[in-house]
C-alpha positions in Angstrom: 135.3 127.1 78.2 133.8 130.3 79.7 135.1 132.1 82.8 132.8 134.2 84.9 134.6 137.4 85.8 131.8 139.3 87.3 128.0 139.5 87.4 126.7 139.3 83.8 130.2 139.2 82.4 131.5 136.1 80.7 134.6 135.8 78.7 135.6 132.8 76.6 138.7 131.1 77.9 141.4 129.4 75.9 141.9 125.7 76.7 144.4 124.6 79.4 147.4 123.3 77.5 147.8 119.6 77.1 150.3 118.3 79.6 149.5 120.8 82.3 150.0 119.5 85.8 147.2 120.6 88.1 147.2 120.2 91.9 144.9 121.5 94.6 146.1 122.5 98.0 144.7 123.5 101.4 146.8 125.9 103.5 146.6 127.1 107.0 147.1 130.8 107.8 149.0 132.2 110.8 145.7 132.7 112.7 144.4 129.2 111.9 142.1 129.9 108.9 141.9 127.4 106.0 142.4 128.7 102.5 142.7 126.7 99.3 144.4 127.2 96.0 145.1 125.5 92.7 148.6 125.3 91.0 148.8 124.7 87.3 152.0 124.4 85.3 153.7 122.8 82.4 156.8 120.8 83.4 159.8 123.0 83.9 157.9 126.3 84.7 160.2 128.3 87.0 158.2 131.5 87.5 154.8 131.4 89.2 152.1 134.0 88.9 149.6 134.4 91.7 146.1 135.5 90.9 143.8 136.4 93.9 140.8 138.6 94.6 139.6 139.5 98.1 136.0 138.3 97.4 135.9 136.3 94.2 136.9 132.8 93.3 139.7 133.1 90.7 140.2 129.4 90.0 139.0 129.7 86.5 140.3 133.2 85.8 140.5 133.8 82.1 144.3 134.5 82.2 145.1 131.1 83.7 145.4 129.1 80.4 147.0 132.1 78.6 149.8 132.3 81.1 150.3 128.5 81.4 150.6 128.3 77.7 153.4 130.9 77.8 155.4 128.8 80.2 154.5 130.3 83.6 153.1 128.4 86.5 149.8 129.9 87.8 148.6 129.8 91.4 144.9 130.8 91.9 143.9 131.2 95.5 140.9 132.2 97.5 140.7 134.1 100.8 139.0 132.7 103.8 135.5 133.6 102.6 135.4 133.4 98.8 132.3 134.8 97.1 131.1 136.2 100.4 132.4 139.5 101.6 129.9 139.8 104.5 132.8 139.8 107.0 135.8 140.7 104.7 138.6 142.1 106.8 141.4 143.1 104.4 144.0 142.9 107.2 143.1 139.3 107.7 143.1 138.7 104.0 146.8 139.6 104.0 147.4 136.5 106.2 145.6 134.5 103.5 147.9 135.9 100.8 150.9 135.2 102.9 150.0 131.6 103.3 150.0 131.2 99.5 153.3 133.1 99.1 155.0 130.9 101.8 153.7 127.8 100.0 155.0 129.0 96.6 158.4 129.9 98.1 158.7 126.4 99.6 157.8 124.9 96.2 161.1 126.4 95.0 160.0 128.7 92.2 162.8 131.1 91.3 160.4 134.0 90.9 157.0 134.8 92.4 154.8 137.5 90.7 151.5 138.8 91.9 148.7 139.5 89.4 145.8 141.5 90.7 142.7 142.0 88.5 140.1 144.6 89.7 139.9 144.4 93.5 142.8 141.9 93.4 145.0 144.8 92.5 144.5 146.7 95.7 144.7 143.4 97.7 148.2 142.7 96.3 149.3 146.3 96.6 148.3 146.2 100.3 150.3 142.9 100.7 153.4 144.3 98.9 153.2 147.4 101.2 153.0 145.5 104.4 155.5 142.8 103.3 158.0 145.5 102.6 157.8 146.9 106.2 159.9 145.7 109.1 157.5 143.6 111.4 157.4 146.2 114.1 155.9 148.8 111.6 153.2 146.6 110.2 149.6 147.1 111.1 148.5 145.5 114.4 144.7 145.9 114.0 141.9 146.4 111.5 140.2 149.8 111.5 137.5 148.5 113.9 140.2 147.7 116.4 140.2 143.9 115.8 143.7 142.7 116.4 145.6 141.2 113.4 149.1 139.9 114.0 150.9 140.9 110.8 154.1 141.5 112.8 154.5 137.8 113.6 153.5 136.7 110.1 155.9 135.4 107.5 155.1 137.8 104.5 157.4 136.7 101.7 158.1 139.7 99.4 157.1 138.9 95.8 159.5 139.5 92.9 157.2 141.4 90.6 153.7 142.8 90.4 151.1 142.9 87.6 148.0 145.0 87.9 145.1 144.4 85.4 142.3 147.0 85.4 142.7 147.6 89.1 140.2 149.9 90.7 141.3 152.3 93.5 140.1 150.0 96.3 136.7 148.9 97.4 136.3 151.9 99.7 137.3 154.5 97.1 135.2 152.6 94.5 132.1 152.5 96.6 132.2 156.3 97.3 131.9 156.8 93.6 129.1 154.2 93.3 126.9 154.8 96.3 123.6 156.5 95.6 123.3 159.7 97.8 119.6 160.1 97.1 118.7 157.4 99.7 116.6 159.4 102.1 116.1 156.6 104.7 118.7 153.8 105.2 115.9 151.4 106.2 113.9 152.0 103.0 115.4 151.0 99.6 112.9 153.0 97.7 113.3 156.3 99.6 114.6 159.1 97.4 115.7 162.7 97.8 114.5 164.1 94.5 117.1 166.8 94.3 119.9 164.2 94.3 118.2 161.5 92.3 120.7 160.4 89.5 117.9 158.8 87.5 115.6 161.8 87.3 115.2 163.7 84.1 115.1 166.9 86.1 118.7 166.3 87.1 120.0 165.4 83.7 119.2 161.7 83.3 118.2 160.5 79.8 116.4 157.3 78.8 118.9 154.4 78.4 121.0 153.9 76.4 121.2 157.6 75.5 124.0 159.3 77.4 122.8 161.5 80.2 124.1 165.1 80.7 124.5 166.3 84.3 125.4 169.9 85.1 128.6 170.8 86.9 126.5 172.0 89.9 124.6 168.7 90.2 127.8 166.7 89.9 129.4 168.7 92.7 126.3 168.4 95.0 126.0 164.7 94.2 129.6 163.8 95.0 129.5 165.9 98.2 126.4 164.0 99.2 128.0 160.6 98.4 130.9 161.5 100.8 128.4 162.5 103.4 126.4 159.2 103.1 129.7 157.3 103.5 130.5 159.3 106.6 127.0 158.6 108.1 127.4 154.9 107.6 130.9 155.1 109.1 129.4 156.6 112.3 126.8 153.9 112.5 129.4 151.2 112.0 131.6 152.6 114.7 128.5 152.8 117.1 127.8 149.1 116.4 131.4 148.1 117.0 131.3 150.1 120.2 128.2 148.2 121.5 130.0 144.9 120.9 133.2 146.1 122.6 131.2 147.3 125.6 129.6 143.9 125.9 133.0 142.1 125.7 134.3 144.4 128.5 131.3 143.7 130.7 131.6 139.9 130.1 135.1 140.0 131.5 133.7 141.2 134.7 130.3 139.6 134.9 130.8 136.3 133.0 127.1 136.7 132.2 126.1 134.6 129.2 123.9 137.5 128.1 126.9 139.8 127.8 128.7 137.1 125.9 125.9 136.8 123.4 125.7 140.5 123.1 129.4 140.6 122.3 129.0 138.1 119.5 125.8 139.5 117.8 127.0 140.7 114.4 124.7 143.8 114.0 124.8 143.6 110.2 124.6 146.7 108.1 122.3 146.7 105.0 123.5 149.2 102.4 121.0 149.9 99.7 121.6 151.3 96.2 125.3 151.1 95.4 125.3 151.1 91.6 125.0 154.8 90.8 128.2 156.3 89.5 127.2 159.2 87.3 129.8 158.1 84.8 127.9 154.9 84.1 125.2 156.9 82.3 126.9 160.1 81.4 129.7 159.0 79.0 131.1 162.6 78.7 132.4 162.4 82.3 136.0 161.0 82.4 135.6 159.8 78.8 137.1 156.5 77.6 135.8 153.7 75.4 133.5 152.2 77.9 130.0 151.2 76.9 126.9 152.6 78.6 126.1 150.9 81.9 127.8 149.7 85.1 129.8 146.7 86.1 126.6 144.9 86.9 124.4 145.6 83.9 123.3 147.9 81.1 120.6 149.6 83.2 122.1 151.2 86.3 118.7 152.9 86.9 117.4 149.4 87.6 120.5 147.5 89.0 121.0 150.3 91.6 117.7 149.1 93.1 118.5 145.4 92.7 120.0 142.7 95.0 123.4 142.4 93.3 125.9 145.1 94.2 128.8 146.1 96.3 128.5 146.1 100.2 124.8 145.1 100.3 125.3 143.2 103.6 128.3 143.8 105.7 129.4 143.6 109.3 130.4 146.9 110.8 134.0 145.6 111.0 134.0 144.7 107.3 132.5 148.1 106.4 135.4 149.9 108.2 138.1 147.6 106.8 136.9 147.3 103.2 134.1 149.6 102.1 134.7 152.9 103.8 136.9 155.3 101.8 137.6 157.1 105.1 138.9 154.2 107.1 140.0 151.3 104.8 143.7 150.6 104.7 143.2 148.9 101.4 143.5 151.9 99.1 145.6 151.5 96.0 147.0 155.1 96.2 147.9 154.6 99.8 149.6 151.3 99.3 151.2 151.8 95.9 154.4 153.5 97.1 155.2 150.3 99.0 155.2 148.3 95.7 158.9 148.4 94.9 159.3 145.4 92.7 159.2 145.6 88.8 155.5 146.5 88.0 153.3 146.3 85.0 150.0 148.2 84.9 147.6 147.2 82.2 144.7 149.6 81.6 141.6 148.5 79.7 140.4 151.3 77.6 136.7 150.6 78.1 136.9 150.2 81.9 134.1 151.5 84.0 135.9 151.2 87.3 139.4 152.4 86.5 139.2 155.6 84.4 142.1 157.2 82.6 142.9 159.7 85.3 142.8 156.9 87.9 145.3 154.9 85.9 147.7 157.8 85.6 147.5 158.5 89.3 147.9 154.8 90.3 150.9 154.3 88.0 152.5 157.5 89.3 152.1 156.3 92.9 153.9 152.9 92.4 157.1 152.9 94.3 159.1 150.7 91.8 161.8 152.1 89.6 160.8 149.7 86.8 157.1 150.6 86.0 155.4 150.1 82.7 151.9 151.3 81.8 150.2 149.6 78.9 146.8 150.0 77.4 144.7 147.4 75.6 141.1 147.7 74.2 138.6 145.9 76.5 136.1 146.2 79.3 136.8 145.9 83.0 136.3 142.2 83.2 138.3 141.5 80.1 135.5 141.4 77.5 135.8 142.9 74.0 134.8 146.5 73.3 132.6 145.4 70.4 131.3 142.0 69.2 133.8 140.1 67.0 136.8 142.0 68.4 139.6 140.3 70.4 138.8 140.2 74.1 140.6 142.6 76.4 141.8 139.5 78.4 143.5 138.0 75.4 145.2 141.2 74.5 146.2 141.8 78.1 147.6 138.3 78.3 149.9 139.0 75.4 151.2 142.1 77.0 151.6 140.4 80.4 153.4 137.4 78.8 155.8 139.6 77.0 156.6 141.7 80.1 157.1 138.6 82.3 159.4 136.9 79.7 161.6 140.0 79.6 162.0 140.1 83.3 161.7 136.5 84.5 163.0 134.3 81.7 162.7 130.6 82.3 
Protein backbone atom coordinates (compact mmCIF):
# COMPACT_ATOMS: atom_id res chain seq x y z
CA UNK A 1 0.00 0.00 0.00
CA UNK A 2 1.29 3.45 -0.89
CA UNK A 3 0.32 6.70 0.84
CA UNK A 4 0.42 9.99 -0.98
CA UNK A 5 1.93 12.56 1.36
CA UNK A 6 2.46 15.38 -1.11
CA UNK A 7 2.70 16.13 -4.80
CA UNK A 8 5.17 13.69 -6.33
CA UNK A 9 5.94 12.07 -2.96
CA UNK A 10 4.79 8.52 -2.31
CA UNK A 11 5.86 6.40 0.63
CA UNK A 12 5.10 2.71 1.01
CA UNK A 13 2.79 1.99 3.92
CA UNK A 14 2.87 -0.97 6.23
CA UNK A 15 -0.33 -3.00 6.18
CA UNK A 16 -3.11 -2.27 8.65
CA UNK A 17 -2.84 -4.97 11.34
CA UNK A 18 -5.27 -7.87 11.16
CA UNK A 19 -8.12 -7.39 13.59
CA UNK A 20 -8.14 -3.61 13.33
CA UNK A 21 -11.60 -2.16 13.86
CA UNK A 22 -12.27 0.69 11.44
CA UNK A 23 -15.21 3.09 11.62
CA UNK A 24 -16.08 6.25 9.69
CA UNK A 25 -17.85 9.18 11.31
CA UNK A 26 -19.46 12.45 10.25
CA UNK A 27 -19.32 15.26 12.80
CA UNK A 28 -20.96 18.67 13.01
CA UNK A 29 -18.95 21.66 14.15
CA UNK A 30 -20.20 24.45 16.40
CA UNK A 31 -20.94 26.61 13.35
CA UNK A 32 -22.76 23.85 11.49
CA UNK A 33 -20.07 22.61 9.12
CA UNK A 34 -19.76 18.89 8.40
CA UNK A 35 -16.41 17.16 8.84
CA UNK A 36 -15.55 13.49 8.64
CA UNK A 37 -12.99 11.20 10.19
CA UNK A 38 -11.91 7.59 10.40
CA UNK A 39 -11.09 5.79 13.66
CA UNK A 40 -8.87 2.71 13.57
CA UNK A 41 -7.88 0.63 16.57
CA UNK A 42 -7.09 -2.83 17.76
CA UNK A 43 -9.36 -3.98 20.62
CA UNK A 44 -8.30 -2.51 23.95
CA UNK A 45 -6.51 0.59 22.62
CA UNK A 46 -6.77 3.25 25.30
CA UNK A 47 -4.74 6.15 23.87
CA UNK A 48 -5.84 7.79 20.62
CA UNK A 49 -3.58 9.76 18.29
CA UNK A 50 -5.22 12.39 16.08
CA UNK A 51 -3.68 13.14 12.68
CA UNK A 52 -4.93 16.21 10.80
CA UNK A 53 -3.75 18.70 8.22
CA UNK A 54 -5.51 21.95 7.33
CA UNK A 55 -5.63 21.22 3.60
CA UNK A 56 -4.82 17.55 2.99
CA UNK A 57 -6.70 14.29 3.43
CA UNK A 58 -4.80 12.26 6.04
CA UNK A 59 -7.04 9.17 5.95
CA UNK A 60 -4.21 7.04 4.60
CA UNK A 61 -1.32 8.79 6.32
CA UNK A 62 1.74 6.57 6.36
CA UNK A 63 1.87 6.53 10.19
CA UNK A 64 -1.62 5.07 10.64
CA UNK A 65 -0.70 1.36 10.40
CA UNK A 66 2.56 1.94 12.26
CA UNK A 67 0.78 3.41 15.28
CA UNK A 68 -2.15 0.99 15.24
CA UNK A 69 0.33 -1.90 15.25
CA UNK A 70 1.92 -0.40 18.36
CA UNK A 71 -1.39 -0.51 20.19
CA UNK A 72 -2.65 3.06 19.72
CA UNK A 73 -5.97 4.08 18.25
CA UNK A 74 -5.59 6.51 15.36
CA UNK A 75 -8.11 9.17 14.37
CA UNK A 76 -7.61 10.77 10.95
CA UNK A 77 -9.83 13.73 10.22
CA UNK A 78 -10.32 16.33 7.55
CA UNK A 79 -11.23 19.98 7.84
CA UNK A 80 -14.35 21.37 6.17
CA UNK A 81 -12.61 21.65 2.78
CA UNK A 82 -10.06 18.84 2.41
CA UNK A 83 -7.68 19.05 -0.54
CA UNK A 84 -8.95 22.55 -1.31
CA UNK A 85 -7.53 25.55 0.49
CA UNK A 86 -9.27 28.14 -1.70
CA UNK A 87 -11.11 29.47 1.35
CA UNK A 88 -9.09 27.97 4.20
CA UNK A 89 -9.71 30.05 7.31
CA UNK A 90 -7.50 28.67 10.06
CA UNK A 91 -9.71 30.06 12.82
CA UNK A 92 -12.63 28.07 11.40
CA UNK A 93 -10.42 25.00 11.09
CA UNK A 94 -9.99 25.09 14.88
CA UNK A 95 -13.72 24.42 15.17
CA UNK A 96 -13.17 21.38 12.93
CA UNK A 97 -10.38 20.14 15.20
CA UNK A 98 -12.59 20.73 18.23
CA UNK A 99 -15.40 18.58 16.82
CA UNK A 100 -12.97 15.67 16.55
CA UNK A 101 -11.57 16.16 20.03
CA UNK A 102 -15.08 16.26 21.53
CA UNK A 103 -15.92 13.04 19.67
CA UNK A 104 -12.80 11.28 20.97
CA UNK A 105 -13.40 12.47 24.52
CA UNK A 106 -16.91 11.05 24.36
CA UNK A 107 -15.52 7.74 23.07
CA UNK A 108 -13.85 7.42 26.47
CA UNK A 109 -10.15 7.27 25.56
CA UNK A 110 -7.96 7.82 28.59
CA UNK A 111 -5.52 10.00 26.61
CA UNK A 112 -5.78 12.06 23.44
CA UNK A 113 -2.57 13.02 21.62
CA UNK A 114 -2.33 15.26 18.56
CA UNK A 115 0.12 14.43 15.77
CA UNK A 116 0.77 17.22 13.31
CA UNK A 117 2.85 16.49 10.22
CA UNK A 118 4.01 19.42 8.08
CA UNK A 119 1.19 22.01 8.10
CA UNK A 120 -0.69 19.84 10.58
CA UNK A 121 1.92 20.82 13.15
CA UNK A 122 0.95 24.48 13.14
CA UNK A 123 -2.77 23.65 12.97
CA UNK A 124 -2.47 21.63 16.18
CA UNK A 125 -0.15 24.15 17.84
CA UNK A 126 -2.80 26.81 17.11
CA UNK A 127 -5.49 24.54 18.58
CA UNK A 128 -3.47 23.82 21.73
CA UNK A 129 -2.85 27.54 22.17
CA UNK A 130 -6.51 28.53 21.87
CA UNK A 131 -7.78 25.54 23.89
CA UNK A 132 -5.49 26.55 26.74
CA UNK A 133 -6.98 30.03 27.01
CA UNK A 134 -10.08 30.96 29.01
CA UNK A 135 -12.99 31.46 26.57
CA UNK A 136 -13.02 35.22 26.96
CA UNK A 137 -9.40 35.46 25.77
CA UNK A 138 -9.82 33.38 22.63
CA UNK A 139 -9.89 34.91 19.18
CA UNK A 140 -13.25 36.26 18.11
CA UNK A 141 -12.50 36.84 14.42
CA UNK A 142 -10.19 35.87 11.59
CA UNK A 143 -7.69 38.50 10.35
CA UNK A 144 -10.16 39.61 7.67
CA UNK A 145 -12.68 40.48 10.37
CA UNK A 146 -14.85 37.42 9.77
CA UNK A 147 -16.39 36.45 13.14
CA UNK A 148 -15.38 33.05 14.54
CA UNK A 149 -16.98 31.99 17.82
CA UNK A 150 -14.12 30.23 19.58
CA UNK A 151 -15.32 31.55 22.94
CA UNK A 152 -18.50 29.44 22.82
CA UNK A 153 -16.77 26.37 21.45
CA UNK A 154 -15.92 23.31 23.50
CA UNK A 155 -12.16 22.97 22.88
CA UNK A 156 -11.02 19.90 24.82
CA UNK A 157 -7.34 20.22 25.71
CA UNK A 158 -5.30 17.25 24.42
CA UNK A 159 -2.97 15.29 26.71
CA UNK A 160 0.08 15.31 24.48
CA UNK A 161 1.49 16.69 21.24
CA UNK A 162 3.69 15.16 18.56
CA UNK A 163 5.13 17.29 15.77
CA UNK A 164 6.60 15.54 12.73
CA UNK A 165 8.56 17.75 10.31
CA UNK A 166 6.38 20.77 11.06
CA UNK A 167 7.04 23.84 8.98
CA UNK A 168 6.71 27.25 10.64
CA UNK A 169 3.17 27.85 9.34
CA UNK A 170 1.77 28.41 5.87
CA UNK A 171 2.35 32.16 6.01
CA UNK A 172 5.93 31.95 7.23
CA UNK A 173 6.60 29.15 4.74
CA UNK A 174 5.20 31.05 1.77
CA UNK A 175 7.33 34.12 2.50
CA UNK A 176 10.37 31.87 1.99
CA UNK A 177 8.93 30.32 -1.18
CA UNK A 178 7.36 33.20 -3.04
CA UNK A 179 9.22 34.43 -6.11
CA UNK A 180 9.90 38.16 -5.72
CA UNK A 181 10.94 38.55 -9.34
CA UNK A 182 7.30 38.61 -10.51
CA UNK A 183 7.04 42.02 -12.17
CA UNK A 184 3.29 41.97 -12.86
CA UNK A 185 0.84 40.01 -10.67
CA UNK A 186 -1.39 39.44 -13.69
CA UNK A 187 1.39 37.93 -15.81
CA UNK A 188 2.92 34.62 -14.68
CA UNK A 189 5.88 35.05 -17.04
CA UNK A 190 6.86 38.57 -16.03
CA UNK A 191 10.35 38.78 -14.50
CA UNK A 192 12.51 41.40 -12.83
CA UNK A 193 15.95 40.20 -14.04
CA UNK A 194 17.82 41.56 -11.02
CA UNK A 195 15.74 39.32 -8.72
CA UNK A 196 15.38 36.25 -10.94
CA UNK A 197 16.45 33.24 -8.81
CA UNK A 198 16.87 31.10 -11.92
CA UNK A 199 19.28 33.38 -13.74
CA UNK A 200 22.95 32.45 -14.03
CA UNK A 201 23.76 36.14 -13.60
CA UNK A 202 22.39 35.91 -10.06
CA UNK A 203 24.13 32.64 -9.13
CA UNK A 204 21.83 29.92 -10.50
CA UNK A 205 23.49 26.77 -11.82
CA UNK A 206 22.02 24.17 -14.21
CA UNK A 207 20.14 21.47 -12.19
CA UNK A 208 21.04 19.43 -10.28
CA UNK A 209 24.28 21.33 -9.62
CA UNK A 210 23.95 23.38 -6.47
CA UNK A 211 23.63 27.10 -7.15
CA UNK A 212 25.76 29.70 -5.35
CA UNK A 213 24.04 32.98 -4.49
CA UNK A 214 25.94 35.92 -3.07
CA UNK A 215 25.11 37.33 0.36
CA UNK A 216 24.04 40.58 -1.33
CA UNK A 217 21.62 38.80 -3.67
CA UNK A 218 20.18 36.72 -0.81
CA UNK A 219 19.51 39.85 1.25
CA UNK A 220 17.90 41.69 -1.67
CA UNK A 221 15.87 38.62 -2.59
CA UNK A 222 14.47 38.08 0.91
CA UNK A 223 13.68 41.76 1.32
CA UNK A 224 11.81 41.65 -1.99
CA UNK A 225 9.94 38.50 -0.90
CA UNK A 226 8.65 40.33 2.17
CA UNK A 227 7.70 43.30 0.02
CA UNK A 228 5.69 41.14 -2.39
CA UNK A 229 3.80 39.58 0.54
CA UNK A 230 3.02 43.07 1.84
CA UNK A 231 1.70 44.17 -1.58
CA UNK A 232 -0.61 41.14 -1.73
CA UNK A 233 -1.72 41.88 1.84
CA UNK A 234 -2.76 45.35 0.75
CA UNK A 235 -4.70 43.99 -2.21
CA UNK A 236 -6.39 41.37 -0.03
CA UNK A 237 -7.46 44.01 2.48
CA UNK A 238 -8.80 46.21 -0.31
CA UNK A 239 -10.92 43.37 -1.67
CA UNK A 240 -12.21 42.50 1.79
CA UNK A 241 -13.15 46.15 2.25
CA UNK A 242 -15.14 46.20 -1.00
CA UNK A 243 -17.21 43.23 0.17
CA UNK A 244 -17.69 44.77 3.62
CA UNK A 245 -18.90 48.04 2.10
CA UNK A 246 -21.40 46.13 -0.03
CA UNK A 247 -22.72 44.29 3.04
CA UNK A 248 -23.12 47.59 4.86
CA UNK A 249 -25.02 49.10 1.92
CA UNK A 250 -27.31 46.10 1.66
CA UNK A 251 -28.42 46.54 5.27
CA UNK A 252 -29.74 49.94 4.28
CA UNK A 253 -30.81 49.45 0.68
CA UNK A 254 -31.86 45.78 0.57
CA UNK A 255 -30.78 46.05 -3.05
CA UNK A 256 -30.07 42.61 -4.58
CA UNK A 257 -27.13 44.14 -6.46
CA UNK A 258 -25.50 45.07 -3.16
CA UNK A 259 -26.18 41.58 -1.84
CA UNK A 260 -24.50 40.02 -4.85
CA UNK A 261 -21.56 42.40 -4.51
CA UNK A 262 -21.12 41.35 -0.88
CA UNK A 263 -20.94 37.67 -1.89
CA UNK A 264 -18.62 37.96 -4.89
CA UNK A 265 -15.37 36.22 -3.81
CA UNK A 266 -12.81 38.39 -5.67
CA UNK A 267 -10.28 35.54 -5.87
CA UNK A 268 -6.55 36.26 -5.70
CA UNK A 269 -4.27 34.46 -8.17
CA UNK A 270 -0.76 34.13 -6.78
CA UNK A 271 1.81 33.11 -9.38
CA UNK A 272 5.23 31.52 -8.80
CA UNK A 273 5.44 30.26 -5.23
CA UNK A 274 8.14 27.57 -5.41
CA UNK A 275 11.31 29.64 -5.27
CA UNK A 276 13.10 29.24 -1.94
CA UNK A 277 16.78 29.77 -2.73
CA UNK A 278 17.61 26.86 -0.43
CA UNK A 279 15.96 24.45 -2.84
CA UNK A 280 18.76 24.97 -5.34
CA UNK A 281 21.62 26.28 -3.19
CA UNK A 282 22.32 23.46 -0.77
CA UNK A 283 24.98 25.48 1.06
CA UNK A 284 22.24 27.65 2.60
CA UNK A 285 21.00 26.27 5.95
CA UNK A 286 22.65 22.94 5.12
CA UNK A 287 21.14 19.60 6.05
CA UNK A 288 20.78 16.27 4.25
CA UNK A 289 18.03 17.41 1.87
CA UNK A 290 18.26 16.49 -1.80
CA UNK A 291 18.26 19.11 -4.53
CA UNK A 292 14.76 20.38 -5.31
CA UNK A 293 11.57 21.58 -3.68
CA UNK A 294 8.60 19.93 -2.01
CA UNK A 295 6.96 19.77 -5.42
CA UNK A 296 9.72 18.46 -7.63
CA UNK A 297 13.35 18.21 -8.61
CA UNK A 298 13.25 21.27 -10.90
CA UNK A 299 12.12 24.35 -9.00
CA UNK A 300 13.09 26.42 -12.02
CA UNK A 301 10.15 24.71 -13.75
CA UNK A 302 7.69 23.97 -10.94
CA UNK A 303 7.83 27.62 -9.86
CA UNK A 304 6.03 28.36 -13.13
CA UNK A 305 3.65 25.40 -12.94
CA UNK A 306 0.10 24.89 -11.72
CA UNK A 307 0.89 23.00 -8.52
CA UNK A 308 2.04 25.11 -5.63
CA UNK A 309 1.01 26.89 -2.45
CA UNK A 310 -1.64 29.64 -2.49
CA UNK A 311 -2.21 29.56 -6.25
CA UNK A 312 -5.89 30.54 -5.88
CA UNK A 313 -7.20 31.98 -2.61
CA UNK A 314 -9.92 34.25 -1.34
CA UNK A 315 -8.65 37.45 0.28
CA UNK A 316 -9.93 36.12 3.62
CA UNK A 317 -7.95 32.90 3.23
CA UNK A 318 -4.84 34.82 2.23
CA UNK A 319 -4.97 36.93 5.39
CA UNK A 320 -5.77 33.96 7.66
CA UNK A 321 -3.46 31.34 6.20
CA UNK A 322 -0.89 32.60 3.70
CA UNK A 323 0.29 36.00 4.89
CA UNK A 324 3.26 35.92 7.25
CA UNK A 325 2.13 39.35 8.46
CA UNK A 326 -1.46 38.58 9.43
CA UNK A 327 -1.88 34.83 9.97
CA UNK A 328 -2.52 33.71 13.53
CA UNK A 329 -1.40 30.22 12.53
CA UNK A 330 2.32 30.67 13.16
CA UNK A 331 4.17 27.87 14.94
CA UNK A 332 6.45 30.22 16.87
CA UNK A 333 3.51 32.38 17.91
CA UNK A 334 1.40 29.42 19.08
CA UNK A 335 4.07 27.10 20.51
CA UNK A 336 4.25 28.72 23.97
CA UNK A 337 0.62 27.67 24.41
CA UNK A 338 1.50 24.00 23.89
CA UNK A 339 1.92 22.94 27.52
CA UNK A 340 1.33 19.19 27.34
CA UNK A 341 4.22 16.69 26.97
CA UNK A 342 5.62 17.27 23.47
CA UNK A 343 7.74 15.35 21.00
CA UNK A 344 9.34 17.13 18.05
CA UNK A 345 10.65 14.81 15.32
CA UNK A 346 12.98 16.49 12.84
CA UNK A 347 13.68 14.85 9.49
CA UNK A 348 17.28 15.51 8.57
CA UNK A 349 16.59 15.90 4.84
CA UNK A 350 13.68 18.31 5.25
CA UNK A 351 13.24 21.15 2.74
CA UNK A 352 10.56 22.96 4.76
CA UNK A 353 11.82 22.73 8.34
CA UNK A 354 15.53 23.51 8.44
CA UNK A 355 17.83 22.86 11.43
CA UNK A 356 17.60 26.40 12.79
CA UNK A 357 13.83 26.28 12.39
CA UNK A 358 13.66 23.09 14.40
CA UNK A 359 15.78 24.53 17.21
CA UNK A 360 13.65 27.67 17.39
CA UNK A 361 10.36 25.77 17.33
CA UNK A 362 11.46 23.34 20.03
CA UNK A 363 12.68 26.21 22.20
CA UNK A 364 9.33 27.97 21.80
CA UNK A 365 7.20 25.05 23.04
CA UNK A 366 5.64 25.85 26.39
CA UNK A 367 5.71 22.35 27.87
CA UNK A 368 8.12 21.33 30.62
CA UNK A 369 8.43 17.88 29.03
CA UNK A 370 9.81 18.42 25.52
CA UNK A 371 11.91 16.00 23.48
CA UNK A 372 13.61 16.77 20.17
CA UNK A 373 14.59 13.75 18.09
CA UNK A 374 16.10 13.49 14.64
CA UNK A 375 15.71 10.76 12.04
CA UNK A 376 17.01 10.50 8.46
CA UNK A 377 14.33 11.25 5.90
CA UNK A 378 12.73 13.82 3.65
CA UNK A 379 9.86 16.15 4.52
CA UNK A 380 7.09 13.78 3.49
CA UNK A 381 8.71 10.80 5.18
CA UNK A 382 10.60 9.33 2.27
CA UNK A 383 14.10 7.82 2.49
CA UNK A 384 17.18 9.97 1.97
CA UNK A 385 18.57 7.48 -0.51
CA UNK A 386 17.11 4.49 -2.39
CA UNK A 387 17.16 1.32 -0.33
CA UNK A 388 17.38 3.10 3.02
CA UNK A 389 14.58 2.99 5.61
CA UNK A 390 11.91 5.60 5.10
CA UNK A 391 11.85 8.62 7.36
CA UNK A 392 8.26 7.72 8.19
CA UNK A 393 9.17 4.26 9.50
CA UNK A 394 12.03 5.65 11.56
CA UNK A 395 9.81 8.41 12.92
CA UNK A 396 7.12 5.87 13.79
CA UNK A 397 9.56 3.97 16.00
CA UNK A 398 10.53 7.15 17.85
CA UNK A 399 6.92 8.25 18.22
CA UNK A 400 5.80 4.82 19.39
CA UNK A 401 8.53 4.67 22.02
CA UNK A 402 7.70 8.18 23.27
CA UNK A 403 3.97 7.47 23.44
CA UNK A 404 4.47 4.17 25.27
CA UNK A 405 6.61 5.87 27.91
CA UNK A 406 4.03 8.58 28.63
CA UNK A 407 0.71 6.97 27.82
CA UNK A 408 1.03 3.27 28.66
CA UNK A 409 -2.01 1.17 27.83
